[in-house]
LOLUM-689232 format. One record per residue (C-alpha): x, y, z. Coordinates in Angstrom, 2 decimals, m for minus. Layout:
<sites>
SITE / x / y / z
SITE / X / Y / Z
...
</sites>
This chain:
<sites>
SITE / x / y / z
SITE / m36.38 / m8.64 / m30.09
SITE / m34.27 / m10.62 / m32.36
SITE / m33.73 / m8.58 / m34.66
SITE / m32.42 / m5.92 / m32.76
SITE / m29.75 / m7.61 / m30.95
SITE / m28.58 / m8.69 / m34.12
SITE / m28.05 / m5.11 / m34.90
SITE / m27.26 / m3.90 / m31.79
SITE / m24.57 / m6.14 / m30.90
SITE / m22.47 / m5.58 / m33.69
SITE / m23.01 / m1.70 / m34.00
SITE / m21.98 / m1.61 / m29.90
SITE / m18.92 / m3.62 / m30.88
SITE / m17.67 / m1.58 / m33.45
SITE / m17.93 / 1.60 / m31.45
SITE / m16.20 / m0.43 / m28.63
SITE / m13.59 / m0.77 / m30.98
SITE / m13.16 / 2.43 / m32.75
SITE / m13.40 / 3.85 / m29.28
SITE / m10.09 / 2.15 / m28.07
SITE / m8.34 / 2.66 / m31.16
SITE / m8.59 / 6.25 / m30.82
SITE / m7.99 / 6.70 / m26.90
SITE / m4.03 / 6.54 / m27.21
SITE / m3.71 / 10.04 / m26.72
SITE / m5.92 / 10.16 / m24.26
SITE / m4.48 / 6.87 / m22.40
SITE / m0.47 / 8.29 / m23.21
SITE / m1.58 / 11.26 / m20.40
SITE / 0.24 / 10.72 / m17.35
SITE / m2.31 / 9.89 / m14.45
SITE / 0.44 / 10.64 / m11.75
SITE / 4.04 / 11.50 / m11.80
SITE / 5.60 / 7.87 / m11.97
SITE / 4.83 / 7.68 / m16.01
SITE / 5.22 / 11.12 / m17.02
SITE / 7.05 / 10.80 / m20.10
SITE / 7.94 / 13.92 / m21.72
SITE / 8.95 / 15.09 / m17.84
SITE / 11.31 / 12.44 / m17.80
SITE / 13.08 / 13.41 / m20.71
SITE / 13.54 / 16.55 / m20.18
SITE / 15.28 / 15.93 / m16.75
SITE / 17.48 / 13.44 / m18.52
SITE / 18.84 / 16.03 / m21.20
SITE / 19.45 / 17.93 / m18.05
SITE / 21.34 / 15.57 / m16.50
SITE / 23.09 / 14.43 / m19.65
SITE / 23.93 / 17.94 / m20.25
SITE / 25.59 / 18.46 / m16.66
SITE / 27.30 / 15.14 / m17.17
SITE / 26.17 / 13.37 / m14.10
SITE / 26.40 / 9.78 / m15.53
SITE / 25.24 / 8.02 / m12.55
SITE / 22.71 / 9.80 / m11.63
SITE / 22.12 / 9.78 / m15.50
SITE / 22.07 / 6.31 / m15.27
SITE / 19.31 / 6.00 / m12.42
SITE / 17.11 / 8.48 / m14.48
SITE / 17.04 / 6.02 / m17.87
SITE / 16.00 / 3.05 / m15.64
SITE / 13.24 / 5.24 / m13.96
SITE / 12.55 / 6.16 / m17.74
SITE / 12.52 / 2.67 / m19.01
SITE / 10.21 / 1.66 / m15.65
SITE / 7.82 / 4.29 / m16.89
SITE / 7.88 / 3.30 / m20.49
SITE / 7.11 / m0.11 / m19.41
SITE / 3.68 / 0.81 / m17.74
SITE / 2.44 / 2.81 / m20.45
SITE / 3.42 / 0.72 / m23.63
SITE / 0.39 / m1.34 / m21.59
SITE / m2.22 / 1.40 / m21.35
SITE / m1.59 / 2.28 / m25.75
SITE / m0.27 / m0.63 / m27.01
SITE / m3.95 / m1.10 / m29.06
SITE / m4.37 / 2.13 / m30.10
SITE / m0.65 / 3.16 / m31.52
SITE / 1.19 / 2.17 / m34.47
SITE / 3.75 / m1.08 / m33.35
SITE / 6.13 / 0.51 / m35.09
SITE / 5.98 / 3.66 / m32.54
SITE / 6.39 / 2.02 / m29.89
SITE / 9.66 / m0.42 / m31.37
SITE / 11.42 / 3.00 / m32.21
SITE / 10.73 / 4.55 / m28.53
SITE / 11.93 / 1.63 / m26.90
SITE / 15.09 / 0.88 / m29.56
SITE / 15.91 / 4.88 / m28.64
SITE / 15.81 / 3.55 / m25.22
SITE / 17.62 / 0.85 / m25.81
SITE / 20.19 / 3.14 / m27.52
SITE / 20.61 / 5.81 / m24.97
SITE / 21.84 / 3.17 / m22.53
SITE / 24.41 / 2.33 / m25.15
SITE / 25.35 / 5.83 / m24.98
SITE / 25.48 / 6.64 / m21.53
SITE / 27.81 / 3.30 / m21.14
SITE / 30.49 / 5.17 / m23.19
SITE / 29.72 / 8.41 / m21.67
SITE / 28.58 / 9.63 / m25.29
SITE / 27.09 / 13.18 / m24.59
SITE / 26.10 / 13.91 / m28.06
SITE / 24.60 / 10.62 / m29.09
SITE / 22.68 / 10.11 / m25.45
SITE / 21.24 / 13.40 / m26.44
SITE / 20.32 / 13.06 / m29.83
SITE / 18.64 / 9.54 / m28.80
SITE / 16.06 / 11.36 / m25.98
SITE / 15.25 / 13.75 / m28.99
SITE / 14.60 / 10.78 / m31.05
SITE / 12.54 / 9.26 / m28.36
SITE / 10.83 / 12.20 / m27.61
SITE / 9.90 / 12.73 / m31.66
SITE / 8.50 / 9.18 / m30.92
SITE / 6.43 / 9.71 / m28.16
SITE / 4.73 / 12.95 / m29.84
SITE / 3.78 / 10.60 / m32.63
SITE / 1.89 / 7.87 / m30.50
SITE / m1.62 / 7.46 / m31.20
SITE / m1.46 / 10.46 / m34.07
</sites>
């Protein structure tokens, strides 16, 4: 029994760690309407293209809140750089909205979308 436990505990631990590390793609999928990042990015791009800056500011805050909920789920299965790059894109997006720069705002959203796609890949 002791020999079985000596072998089983490390093997089971390794399997659990591997499952956590490979679960990022599953964990980044939306669990409800309040954490759908790609949909929020698409809506924000449309809002910015129509130059509804006040509404865009609200949507950026919502996108940031969604990101804060999701980052807790994917932090162990995604590269830290991709998480940081997505966060930086959101920060630059807020700056572009502050000066009402349509071009840079859309560029930052497209970049954020690419970082989103690279999470857990």
